[in-house]
matplotlib code that plots the C-alpha trace (Angstrom):
import matplotlib.pyplot as plt

x = [127.5, 124.0, 122.8, 119.3, 117.1, 114.9, 111.9, 111.0, 109.5, 110.0, 112.4, 113.7, 115.3, 118.1, 120.8, 124.4, 127.0, 130.2, 132.9, 130.3, 130.2, 127.1, 127.4, 124.6, 124.5, 122.3, 121.7, 120.3, 122.0, 120.2, 118.5, 118.8, 118.7, 117.9, 119.8, 119.1, 120.4, 120.2, 122.6, 121.4, 122.1, 121.2, 117.6, 117.1, 120.5, 120.2, 122.2, 123.0, 123.6, 124.5, 127.2, 128.5, 128.9, 130.5, 133.0, 134.0, 133.9, 132.2, 128.8, 130.4, 130.8, 132.8, 135.5, 137.2, 134.4, 132.6, 128.9, 128.1, 125.1, 123.2, 125.3, 128.5, 129.3, 130.8, 128.3, 129.5, 132.7, 132.6, 135.3, 134.6, 132.7, 132.5, 130.1, 131.3, 128.1, 125.6, 123.5, 123.3, 121.2, 117.6, 115.1, 113.5, 110.6, 107.3, 103.6, 103.3, 106.0, 104.1, 100.8, 102.4, 103.9, 100.7, 98.2, 96.0, 95.5, 96.4, 98.5, 102.1, 104.6, 107.5, 110.8, 109.7, 106.8, 109.0, 111.6, 108.9, 107.7, 111.2, 112.1, 108.8, 110.2, 113.0, 110.8, 112.0, 109.3, 108.8, 109.5, 113.1, 113.8, 115.6, 117.9, 118.9, 122.1, 120.8, 123.0, 123.6, 121.3, 122.7, 122.1, 124.1, 124.7, 124.9, 127.1, 123.9, 123.1, 120.3, 120.2, 119.0, 118.0, 119.7, 119.8, 122.0, 125.5, 125.3, 125.9, 124.7, 126.4, 127.9, 128.2, 129.2, 130.5, 130.0, 131.7, 129.7, 131.7, 129.2, 126.1, 123.3, 119.8, 119.6, 116.7, 117.3, 115.0, 114.8, 113.8, 110.1, 110.4, 110.3, 111.9, 114.9, 115.6, 115.6, 111.9, 111.5, 111.9, 114.0, 115.3, 118.3, 120.6, 122.5, 125.0, 126.1, 129.5, 131.8, 135.3, 138.2, 139.1, 139.4, 138.0, 138.7, 136.0, 134.9, 133.5, 129.7, 128.9, 132.4, 133.3, 136.4, 136.5, 136.8, 140.1, 138.3, 137.7, 141.2, 142.6, 140.4, 141.8, 145.3, 144.9]
y = [72.7, 73.8, 77.0, 76.6, 79.5, 79.7, 82.0, 84.9, 83.9, 80.2, 77.4, 74.0, 70.9, 68.6, 66.1, 67.3, 64.6, 64.7, 66.8, 68.4, 72.2, 74.4, 77.9, 80.3, 83.6, 86.7, 87.6, 91.1, 91.7, 92.7, 89.3, 86.9, 83.1, 80.9, 77.6, 74.7, 71.1, 67.7, 64.8, 62.2, 59.3, 60.8, 61.8, 64.1, 65.8, 69.2, 72.4, 74.2, 77.9, 77.6, 74.9, 76.7, 80.0, 78.3, 76.2, 78.9, 81.6, 84.1, 85.4, 86.6, 83.6, 83.7, 81.8, 79.1, 78.7, 75.4, 74.9, 72.2, 70.0, 69.7, 66.6, 68.6, 67.0, 69.3, 69.6, 72.4, 74.4, 77.9, 77.8, 81.1, 84.2, 87.4, 89.2, 88.8, 89.5, 86.8, 86.0, 83.0, 84.4, 84.5, 81.8, 81.8, 84.2, 82.4, 83.0, 83.5, 86.3, 88.1, 87.9, 89.2, 92.2, 93.0, 92.3, 90.3, 86.7, 87.5, 84.9, 85.7, 83.3, 82.5, 80.7, 78.4, 77.2, 76.9, 74.9, 72.7, 71.8, 71.2, 68.9, 66.9, 64.8, 63.7, 62.9, 65.8, 67.5, 71.3, 71.2, 70.2, 73.4, 75.8, 78.8, 79.0, 80.2, 83.4, 84.0, 87.7, 88.8, 91.9, 92.4, 94.9, 94.3, 97.2, 97.2, 96.7, 93.6, 95.1, 93.9, 95.9, 94.5, 96.4, 96.1, 93.2, 94.1, 91.8, 93.2, 91.5, 88.1, 88.0, 84.4, 82.0, 78.5, 75.6, 72.2, 69.3, 67.5, 64.6, 63.5, 66.0, 67.0, 70.7, 73.2, 76.6, 79.6, 83.0, 84.8, 85.9, 88.9, 92.2, 94.1, 91.8, 92.3, 96.0, 96.3, 93.9, 90.1, 88.7, 85.3, 83.3, 81.1, 78.0, 75.5, 72.1, 71.0, 68.1, 68.4, 66.0, 67.7, 65.1, 66.9, 65.4, 62.9, 63.4, 60.3, 60.5, 62.2, 63.7, 67.3, 69.5, 71.4, 75.2, 76.8, 78.0, 74.4, 73.3, 76.1, 75.0, 71.5, 72.7, 74.6]
z = [100.4, 100.1, 101.8, 103.4, 104.2, 107.3, 106.5, 108.7, 112.1, 111.5, 112.4, 111.5, 113.0, 111.7, 112.7, 113.1, 113.1, 115.1, 113.4, 111.0, 111.0, 111.2, 109.7, 110.6, 108.8, 108.6, 104.9, 105.8, 109.2, 112.4, 112.7, 115.6, 115.3, 118.4, 118.6, 120.9, 120.7, 122.3, 122.4, 119.9, 122.2, 125.6, 124.9, 127.9, 127.8, 126.2, 125.9, 129.2, 129.5, 133.2, 132.7, 129.6, 131.4, 134.4, 132.5, 130.1, 132.8, 130.5, 129.4, 126.1, 123.8, 120.6, 118.7, 120.9, 123.4, 124.0, 124.6, 127.2, 128.0, 131.2, 132.0, 131.4, 128.1, 125.3, 122.5, 120.2, 119.7, 118.1, 115.5, 113.6, 114.5, 112.3, 114.6, 118.1, 120.0, 121.0, 124.1, 126.3, 129.2, 128.1, 127.0, 123.5, 122.9, 123.6, 123.2, 127.0, 126.7, 123.9, 125.7, 128.9, 127.0, 125.1, 128.0, 125.5, 124.5, 120.9, 119.0, 118.0, 116.4, 118.7, 118.8, 121.5, 119.4, 116.3, 118.3, 119.8, 116.3, 115.1, 118.0, 117.9, 115.0, 117.2, 120.2, 122.4, 124.5, 124.6, 128.4, 127.7, 125.8, 128.1, 127.5, 123.8, 122.4, 120.8, 117.8, 117.1, 120.0, 121.8, 125.5, 127.5, 131.2, 133.6, 136.8, 138.9, 136.9, 134.8, 131.3, 128.2, 124.8, 122.0, 118.2, 117.0, 115.9, 112.9, 109.4, 106.2, 105.8, 109.2, 110.4, 113.2, 112.7, 115.2, 115.1, 116.6, 119.3, 119.3, 117.3, 117.9, 117.0, 116.5, 116.4, 114.8, 114.3, 112.6, 115.7, 115.7, 118.1, 116.2, 119.1, 119.2, 115.5, 115.1, 114.6, 111.7, 111.5, 108.7, 107.4, 108.5, 106.4, 107.5, 105.9, 107.2, 106.0, 106.6, 107.9, 108.4, 111.7, 114.4, 117.4, 120.8, 121.9, 125.5, 127.2, 127.9, 131.1, 131.5, 131.3, 131.3, 134.6, 134.4, 135.3, 138.5, 139.5, 138.6, 140.8, 143.6, 143.5, 143.4, 146.7]

ax = plt.figure().add_subplot(projection="3d")
ax.plot(x, y, z, "-o")
ax.set_aspect("equal")
plt.show()
């Protein structure tokens, strides 16, 4: 297994085969990685924050949770998580965001740009990139619904492991926003490994209903 580094404020794209595992780690700690993915065979079917939150009935994702596509198909399962705090509420940082914050037209590298470049080789358009799974990002949620960006919890070498539930194309970044990463952007590492685990194969277009939906049908 080869560890691959993602340099500061950059990104990469790759294929992840069904049952392969993706380990993402923070060599220095306090660094976020933005992850987005598409089904390899359903070209327009990408990762969905809304369906994942609904079907898992949580906004706090960790070991055992499944990430779903827009079509409700399981894409990734979290099988290990040494940090325990990630975000699935906000979109990747973008040039538009940085220009809004600065009130200028100055250029700033962004995760949206880096993901767009990464997915271009697979024929996926930037407009298809929506809310990313923001590894190690730390948002707190107040009772009134207000969210606050805080420093990541991740310590040096903290990691999260995903298992692919179908063949995917994946984009992964070392987040380019200084404020998200404790004031300084740093690199991210990842490893792709094979496993003999036979994960359940969900038919295309089919999803596992949440316990809320199951309860509703039982009434």
